[in-house]
C-alpha positions in Angstrom: -53.9 -75.4 -75.2 -52.3 -75.8 -78.6 -54.3 -72.9 -80.0 -53.2 -70.7 -77.2 -49.6 -71.6 -77.7 -50.0 -71.0 -81.5 -51.7 -67.6 -80.7 -48.9 -66.5 -78.4 -46.2 -67.6 -80.9 -47.9 -65.7 -83.7 -48.1 -62.5 -81.5 -44.4 -62.9 -80.6 -43.4 -63.3 -84.2 -45.4 -60.3 -85.3 -43.9 -58.1 -82.5 -40.5 -59.4 -83.4 -41.0 -58.5 -87.0 -42.4 -55.1 -86.1 -39.5 -54.2 -83.8 -36.9 -55.6 -86.3 -38.3 -53.5 -89.1 -38.4 -50.5 -86.8 -34.8 -51.0 -85.7 -33.6 -51.6 -89.3 -35.4 -48.5 -90.5 -33.2 -46.4 -88.3 -30.2 -47.6 -90.2 -31.4 -48.1 -93.8 -34.6 -46.2 -94.0 -35.4 -42.6 -94.7 -37.0 -39.6 -93.0 -36.0 -37.3 -90.2 -35.6 -39.8 -87.4 -33.3 -42.0 -89.6 -31.2 -38.9 -90.6 -30.8 -37.6 -87.1 -29.9 -41.1 -85.9 -27.2 -41.7 -88.5 -25.7 -38.2 -88.0 -25.6 -38.6 -84.3 -24.1 -42.1 -84.5 -21.4 -41.0 -87.0 -20.4 -38.0 -84.8 -20.4 -40.1 -81.6 -18.3 -42.8 -83.1 -15.9 -40.2 -84.7 -15.4 -38.6 -81.3 -14.8 -41.9 -79.7 -12.2 -43.0 -82.2 -10.7 -39.5 -82.0 -9.6 -40.1 -78.5 -7.3 -42.9 -79.6 -3.8 -42.4 -80.8 -1.9 -44.3 -83.5 1.9 -44.2 -83.2 1.4 -41.4 -80.8 -0.7 -39.3 -83.2 -4.4 -38.5 -82.7 -6.5 -37.0 -85.5 -9.2 -35.8 -83.1 -12.6 -35.1 -84.5 -11.3 -35.6 -88.0 -12.3 -39.2 -87.4 -15.9 -38.1 -87.9 -15.1 -37.6 -91.6 -13.8 -41.2 -91.9 -16.6 -42.7 -90.0 -19.0 -40.9 -92.3 -17.2 -42.3 -95.4 -17.5 -45.8 -94.0 -21.2 -45.4 -93.3 -21.8 -44.0 -96.8 -19.8 -46.8 -98.4 -22.1 -49.4 -96.8 -25.1 -47.3 -98.0 -26.0 -46.0 -94.5 -26.8 -42.6 -95.9 -29.4 -39.9 -95.1 -31.7 -37.8 -97.3 -29.7 -35.4 -99.5 -31.6 -32.2 -98.5 -31.0 -33.0 -94.8 -27.4 -33.9 -95.5 -26.8 -30.6 -97.3 -28.4 -28.7 -94.5 -26.4 -30.4 -91.8 -23.1 -29.8 -93.6 -23.7 -26.2 -94.6 -25.3 -25.2 -91.2 -22.5 -26.9 -89.4 -19.9 -24.9 -91.4 -21.8 -21.7 -90.7 -21.9 -22.3 -87.0 -18.2 -23.1 -87.0 -16.9 -20.1 -88.9 -19.4 -17.7 -87.2 -18.4 -18.7 -83.7 -14.7 -18.3 -84.6 -15.4 -14.8 -86.0 -17.1 -13.9 -82.7 -14.2 -15.2 -80.7 -11.4 -13.4 -82.6 -13.3 -10.4 -83.8 -12.2 -8.0 -81.1 -8.6 -8.6 -82.0 -9.0 -9.1 -85.8 -8.5 -5.6 -87.0 -5.5 -5.1 -84.7 -4.0 -8.3 -86.2 -4.3 -6.7 -89.7 -2.2 -3.8 -88.5 0.3 -6.1 -86.8 1.2 -8.3 -89.6 -2.0 -9.1 -91.5 -0.5 -7.9 -94.8 2.3 -10.4 -94.5 -0.1 -13.2 -93.6 -2.4 -12.5 -96.6 0.6 -12.3 -98.9 1.7 -15.8 -97.8 -1.9 -17.1 -98.1 -2.2 -15.7 -101.6 1.1 -17.5 -102.4 -0.5 -20.8 -101.3 -3.5 -20.2 -103.6 -1.2 -19.3 -106.5 0.9 -22.5 -106.0 -2.2 -24.6 -105.8 -3.5 -23.3 -109.1 -0.1 -23.7 -110.8 0.4 -27.3 -109.6 -3.1 -28.1 -110.7 -2.7 -26.7 -114.3 0.8 -28.3 -114.6 -0.6 -31.7 -113.6 -3.3 -31.3 -116.1 -0.8 -30.5 -118.9 1.6 -33.4 -117.9 -0.9 -36.2 -117.3 -3.7 -35.2 -119.8 -6.3 -35.4 -117.0 -9.4 -33.3 -117.7 -9.0 -29.8 -116.3 -12.5 -29.9 -114.9 -11.7 -33.1 -113.0 -8.5 -31.5 -111.8 -10.4 -28.5 -110.5 -12.6 -30.9 -108.5 -9.4 -32.6 -107.2 -8.0 -29.2 -106.3 -11.2 -28.3 -104.5 -11.1 -31.5 -102.5 -7.3 -31.2 -101.8 -7.9 -27.7 -100.3 -11.2 -28.7 -98.7 -13.0 -25.9 -100.4 -16.7 -26.8 -100.9 -17.7 -23.3 -102.3 -15.0 -23.6 -104.9 -16.4 -27.0 -105.9 -19.9 -25.5 -106.3 -18.6 -22.6 -108.3 -16.8 -24.9 -110.7 -19.8 -27.1 -111.2 -22.0 -24.1 -111.9 -19.5 -22.6 -114.3 -19.2 -25.9 -116.2 -23.0 -26.3 -116.5 -23.4 -22.7 -117.7 -20.8 -23.0 -120.4 -21.6 -26.6 -121.5 -25.2 -27.0 -120.6 -24.6 -30.3 -118.8 -22.9 -31.3 -115.5 -19.5 -33.1 -115.3 -19.8 -35.7 -112.5 -16.0 -36.1 -112.3 -15.7 -32.7 -110.7 -17.6 -33.9 -107.6 -15.9 -37.3 -107.8 -12.4 -35.8 -107.9 -13.4 -33.6 -104.9 -14.7 -36.6 -102.9 -11.6 -38.7 -103.6 -9.1 -35.9 -102.8 -10.9 -34.5 -99.7 -9.9 -37.1 -97.1 -6.2 -36.7 -97.8 -6.8 -33.0 -98.1 -7.7 -33.0 -94.5 -5.1 -35.5 -93.4 -2.4 -34.1 -95.5 -2.6 -30.7 -93.8 -2.7 -32.3 -90.3 0.3 -34.6 -91.1 2.2 -31.6 -92.5 1.5 -29.7 -89.2 2.9 -32.7 -87.3 5.9 -32.8 -89.6 6.5 -29.1 -89.3 6.3 -29.3 -85.5 9.2 -31.8 -85.6 11.2 -30.0 -88.3 11.0 -26.6 -86.6 11.7 -28.3 -83.2 8.7 -26.7 -81.6 8.5 -26.7 -77.8 4.8 -26.1 -77.4 4.9 -25.0 -73.8 7.7 -22.6 -74.5 6.0 -21.1 -77.6 2.8 -20.7 -75.6 4.7 -18.9 -72.8 6.5 -16.6 -75.3 3.2 -15.8 -77.1 1.6 -14.8 -73.8 4.5 -12.5 -73.0 4.3 -11.1 -76.5 0.6 -10.5 -76.3 0.9 -8.8 -73.0 3.7 -6.6 -74.5 1.5 -5.8 -77.5 -1.4 -4.8 -75.2 0.9 -2.6 -73.1 0.3 -4.3 -69.7 -0.7 -1.8 -67.0 1.8 -1.4 -64.1 1.2 -0.3 -60.5 3.8 2.3 -59.7 4.2 4.2 -56.4 5.4 7.8 -57.2 6.5 10.5 -54.7 5.5 14.0 -55.8 8.7 16.0 -56.0 8.2 18.2 -59.1 7.6 21.8 -58.0 5.6 22.4 -61.2 3.1 19.7 -60.2 2.7 20.6 -56.5 -0.4 22.5 -55.8 -2.2 21.4 -58.9 -5.3 19.2 -59.1 -5.3 15.9 -60.9 -7.6 17.4 -63.6 -5.0 20.1 -64.3 -2.2 17.6 -64.4 -4.2 15.5 -66.9 -4.2 18.5 -69.2 -0.4 18.8 -69.0 0.5 15.2 -69.7 -1.6 13.6 -72.5 -1.0 10.0 -71.5 -3.5 7.5 -70.1 -3.0 6.8 -66.4 -5.1 6.4 -63.2 -4.2 7.4 -59.7 -5.9 4.8 -57.5 -4.8 6.0 -54.0 -3.0 8.9 -52.5 -0.9 8.7 -49.3 -0.2 12.0 -47.5 2.9 12.6 -45.4 0.8 12.4 -42.2 -0.1 8.8 -43.0 -3.7 9.4 -44.1 -4.8 7.8 -47.4 -7.6 8.7 -49.7 -9.1 7.7 -53.1 -8.5 10.9 -55.1 -11.0 12.5 -57.4 -10.2 14.8 -60.4 -10.4 17.8 -58.0 -7.9 16.4 -55.5 -4.8 18.7 -55.1 -1.4 17.0 -55.2 1.4 18.4 -53.0 5.1 17.8 -52.7 5.8 14.8 -50.5 2.5 13.0 -51.4 2.8 9.4 -52.6 0.4 8.3 -55.3 -0.3 4.8 -56.5 -0.5 5.1 -60.3 -1.8 2.6 -62.8 0.0 3.3 -66.1 1.0 1.3 -69.2 4.6 0.1 -69.4 5.3 2.3 -72.4 4.1 5.4 -70.5 5.6 4.6 -67.1 8.9 6.5 -67.5 7.2 9.6 -68.8 4.7 9.8 -65.9 7.4 9.2 -63.3 9.6 11.9 -64.8 6.8 14.4 -64.8 5.5 13.8 -61.3 8.6 13.1 -59.4 10.4 9.8 -58.5 9.6 6.2 -57.8 9.0 5.5 -54.1 9.9 1.9 -53.2 6.9 0.8 -51.2 5.5 -2.6 -50.5 1.9 -3.3 -51.5 1.4 -4.6 -48.0 2.1 -1.1 -46.6 -0.7 0.3 -48.8 -3.1 -2.3 -47.2 -2.1 -1.2 -43.7 -2.8 2.5 -44.4 -5.9 2.1 -46.6 -8.2 3.0 -43.8 -11.2 1.0 -45.0 -10.4 1.3 -48.7 -10.5 -2.0 -50.5 -9.9 -3.3 -54.1 -12.6 -5.4 -55.7 -13.2 -6.9 -59.1 -16.6 -6.3 -60.6 -18.2 -7.8 -63.7 -19.9 -5.7 -66.3 -23.2 -7.5 -66.9 -25.7 -4.6 -67.3 -26.6 -4.4 -71.0 -27.1 -0.6 -70.8 -23.4 -0.2 -69.8 -22.2 -2.0 -72.9 -20.4 0.4 -75.2 -20.3 3.3 -72.8 -17.0 5.0 -72.0 -15.6 5.2 -68.5 -15.6 9.0 -68.7 -19.3 9.2 -69.5 -20.2 7.1 -66.4 -18.4 9.6 -64.2 -18.0 7.0 -61.5 -15.1 8.7 -59.6 -17.1 11.9 -59.0 -20.4 10.2 -58.1 -19.2 7.4 -55.9 -15.7 8.4 -54.7 -14.0 5.4 -56.1 -11.4 4.7 -58.8 -11.5 2.1 -61.6 -7.9 1.2 -62.0 -7.9 -1.7 -64.5 -10.2 -3.4 -67.0 -9.5 -7.0 -67.8 -10.9 -8.1 -71.2 -10.5 -11.7 -72.4 -7.5 -12.1 -70.1 -5.8 -8.9 -71.1 -5.4 -6.0 -68.7 -6.2 -2.5 -70.0 -5.5 0.9 -68.5 -8.8 2.4 -67.4 -8.6 5.7 -69.2 -11.8 7.8 -69.7 -12.0 7.0 -73.4 -12.1 3.2 -72.9 -15.5 1.7 -73.8 -16.8 -1.0 -71.5 -18.1 -4.3 -72.9 -20.2 -7.1 -71.5 -18.0 -9.5 -69.7 -15.3 -7.0 -68.7 -13.8 -7.4 -65.2 -13.1 -4.0 -63.7 -10.8 -3.4 -60.7 -12.3 -0.7 -58.4 -10.8 0.9 -55.3 -12.8 2.6 -52.6 -15.0 2.0 -49.6 -17.1 -1.1 -49.3 -20.3 1.0 -49.3 -19.3 2.9 -52.5 -18.2 -0.3 -54.2 -21.6 -1.9 -53.5 -23.3 1.0 -55.3 -21.0 0.7 -58.3 -21.6 -3.1 -58.4 -25.3 -2.4 -58.8 -24.5 0.1 -61.6 -22.3 -2.4 -63.5 -24.4 -5.5 -62.8 -21.8 -7.8 -61.3 -24.1 -10.8 -61.8 -22.3 -14.0 -62.9 -25.7 -15.6 -63.5 -26.8 -12.9 -65.9 -23.4 -13.2 -67.7 -23.8 -16.9 -68.1 -27.2 -16.6 -69.7 -26.8 -17.2 -73.4 -27.3 -14.2 -75.7 -28.7 -15.6 -78.9 -29.7 -12.5 -80.7 -26.3 -11.5 -82.1 -25.7 -15.1 -83.2 -28.9 -15.6 -85.2 -29.2 -12.1 -86.6 -25.5 -12.3 -87.5 -26.0 -15.6 -89.3 -29.0 -14.2 -91.2 -26.9 -11.2 -92.3 -24.0 -13.4 -93.1 -26.1 -15.6 -95.4 -27.5 -12.5 -97.1 -24.0 -11.1 -97.7 -22.7 -14.5 -98.9 -25.5 -14.8 -101.4 -24.9 -11.4 -103.1 -23.6 -12.1 -106.7 -20.5 -10.2 -107.6 -20.0 -9.9 -111.4 -16.7 -9.5 -113.2 -16.0 -8.8 -116.8 -15.7 -11.8 -119.1 -16.8 -14.2 -116.3 -20.3 -15.6 -117.0 -21.0 -16.8 -113.5 -21.1 -14.2 -110.7 -18.8 -14.9 -107.7 -20.3 -15.2 -104.2 -18.7 -15.2 -100.8 -20.8 -18.3 -100.0 -22.3 -19.6 -96.8 -18.9 -19.7 -95.1 -17.4 -16.4 -96.2 -20.4 -14.2 -95.6 -21.2 -15.3 -92.0 -17.5 -15.1 -91.1 -17.2 -11.5 -92.2 -20.4 -10.5 -90.4 -19.2 -12.2 -87.2 -15.9 -10.2 -87.3 -17.8 -6.9 -87.9 -20.3 -7.6 -85.1 -17.7 -8.7 -82.6 -15.6 -5.6 -83.3 -18.2 -2.8 -83.8 -21.2 -4.2 -82.0 -20.4 -2.8 -78.5 -19.8 0.7 -80.1 -23.4 0.6 -81.2 -24.8 -0.8 -78.0 -25.1 -4.4 -79.3 -24.3 -7.0 -76.7 -22.0 -9.6 -78.5 -20.6 -11.3 -75.4 -20.7 -15.1 -75.2 -18.9 -17.2 -72.7 -15.8 -19.1 -73.8 -17.5 -22.4 -73.1 -20.6 -21.5 -75.1 -18.5 -20.3 -78.0 -16.5 -23.5 -77.9 -19.6 -25.6 -77.8 -20.9 -23.9 -81.0 -17.6 -24.5 -82.7 -17.5 -28.2 -81.8 -21.1 -28.8 -82.8 -20.6 -26.9 -86.1 -17.4 -28.7 -87.2 -18.9 -32.1 -86.1 -22.0 -31.6 -88.3 -19.8 -30.4 -91.2 -17.4 -33.3 -91.1 -20.2 -35.8 -90.7 -22.0 -34.3 -93.7 -19.0 -34.3 -95.9 -18.1 -37.9 -95.0 -21.7 -39.2 -95.6 -21.8 -37.4 -98.9 -18.4 -38.6 -100.2 -18.4 -42.3 -99.3 -20.7 -43.7 -102.1 -18.5 -44.5 -105.1 -15.4 -43.7 -103.2 -13.8 -47.1 -103.4 -14.9 -47.7 -107.0 -13.5 -44.4 -108.1 -10.1 -45.2 -106.5 -10.0 -48.7 -108.1 -10.9 -47.4 -111.5 -8.0 -45.0 -111.8 -9.0 -42.5 -109.1 -5.9 -43.5 -107.0 -4.0 -41.1 -109.3 -6.4 -38.3 -108.2 -5.5 -39.2 -104.6 -1.8 -38.6 -105.4 -2.5 -35.4 -107.4 -4.6 -34.1 -104.5 -2.0 -34.9 -101.9 0.7 -33.1 -104.0 -1.6 -30.1 -104.3 -2.3 -30.1 -100.6 1.2 -30.6 -99.2 3.8 -29.0 -101.5 2.5 -25.4 -101.5 1.9 -25.3 -97.7 5.4 -26.7 -97.0 7.0 -24.1 -99.2 5.1 -21.2 -97.7 5.6 -22.6 -94.2 9.4 -22.4 -94.6 9.2 -18.9 -96.1 7.0 -17.8 -93.2 9.4 -19.3 -90.6 12.7 -18.3 -91.9 11.9 -15.1 -93.9 9.0 -13.6 -92.0 10.1 -15.1 -88.6 6.6 -16.2 -87.7 5.9 -18.6 -84.9 4.5 -22.1 -85.4 0.9 -21.3 -84.3 0.7 -18.2 -86.6 1.9 -20.3 -89.5 -0.4 -23.2 -89.0 -3.4 -20.9 -88.5 -2.5 -19.0 -91.7 -2.2 -22.3 -93.6 -5.5 -23.6 -92.3 -7.2 -20.3 -93.4 -5.4 -20.4 -96.8 -6.6 -24.0 -97.3 -10.0 -23.0 -96.0 -9.7 -26.1 -93.8 -11.7 -25.8 -90.6 -10.7 -29.4 -89.6 -7.0 -28.4 -89.7 -7.8 -25.4 -87.5 -9.7 -27.7 -85.1 -6.7 -29.9 -84.9 -4.2 -27.2 -84.2 -6.7 -25.5 -81.8 -6.3 -28.5 -79.4 -3.1 -26.9 -78.2 -5.1 -24.1 -76.7 -3.4 -21.1 -78.4 -5.8 -18.5 -79.8 -3.1 -17.1 -82.1 -3.9 -19.8 -84.7 -7.6 -18.8 -84.9 -6.6 -15.1 -85.3 -4.3 -15.8 -88.3 -6.9 -18.2 -89.7 -9.6 -15.5 -89.8 -7.1 -12.9 -91.0 -6.5 -14.7 -94.3 -9.8 -16.6 -94.6 -12.0 -14.0 -96.3 -9.5 -13.1 -99.0 -8.5 -16.6 -99.8 -12.1 -17.9 -99.8 -12.9 -15.2 -102.5 -9.7 -16.2 -104.5 -10.5 -19.9 -104.2 -14.0 -19.4 -105.7 -12.7 -17.1 -108.4 -9.8 -19.4 -109.3 -12.1 -22.4 -109.7 -14.4 -20.6 -112.1 -11.6 -19.1 -114.1 -9.9 -22.5 -114.6 -13.2 -24.0 -115.9 -13.4 -21.1 -118.4 -9.9 -21.8 -119.5 -10.9 -25.2 -121.0 
């Protein structure tokens, strides 16, 4: 019996040792399983802590960065190649999904104030460089170290890489203080911007709900919201002419959805329909063109929408989804829907914005079109457009991965300048962002389906920024405490000054000189600081204006950050 007990005890100890070693290897080992386990644990704990508030303030997923630093400090790290891949690929996913989201409105934003935003962003870049050089001259701190501190303070990893490469090319060796200065300054670079945003919200006395409401009204005004206007035909010059002939006389976009004759009959008019004096038309026209159309046709006829419903004689209005890929990029005029099916498309809703359905408007996947006609005709148009929510919800991965590939290609192209030994590159963030903007804007015109659901796009953003923050934290923690104890606490102070002072100065200029709203200012600052974590924080308010201003200034400032870091190294 004793030998059996000894045997069972030995087996138990062996299994205990095996499982203990297996469990510990997940924390302190190496390899793919260990790396995935640590990354997932850091992100999960960061999200968990991000739900808590301290003194009424929550830093959200920025906690992932701090959890990563803690793990790294206790040597719970992952293999460097995997760490670098997770960080860079996360950043690519984040900026690319933002580019897809705001791409359709990006070029319009350039026309509506993009120049002012970029001027302010360049001001932040210039102030950062000036403060960095002045700090170097006053304190005697190595300029190469200060470039690292500046890169961390503005959370600009491509600038860090450019500075390290430039130093190695000039001196033939690496300067480890560049990366150390970056690591020490980075956490407060993130926190400093977020704390500044919270302070600005209080200083500017921002009522978030009111600002959101005002921005919605402003956006609707900028997009010239369509109006439903009942007009009685009283112009003798119009009476007896077809709608097609009237279109030639008034070169303004409008749609006549229904026509009520004096005898009480109603019809969905076609381009050949003759308008006569006394007819009442229900016109869909933008607010800016309403007065001109009413003056040309006759006068407004006060008429309740319920009356139209009573006299519609089987005509109904339905909203249909564009989900057929072959419709993507085609203009309404080329589809000739009114002539073929006897119905009218009165409005097109795109990303929450109503557009007048003029013949030149190009349809895109995900558009919601309002059609008026008989049920039988609407069923036929529904088949033409697709109208399949299931098909729309199916993820379209081609534009994402082909765009990322093209973005990495663009970001890797070396751009040489006179007297600069190291070529400048847009990097793994700048290249994909620019390609995403171009694909989102021009893709439908070339029959490329770029639509992704809001939830899918948001998921890409969250996964991307989580991987990026976890990678930065895990890479910065080792030596972090030692560097601070051995004089690096001054780097923390220098970095905090570089982070906060320029953005506060420019924020006040943007507010009181350029009269910009809080969300436009914070988005611009996030882009000028190339700080995706700051954008993620301000994005929790649910106002897309911040992302638009972020992407408006990001490409130029990314390029300037990389160029400035290299030039400062060459100044040594």
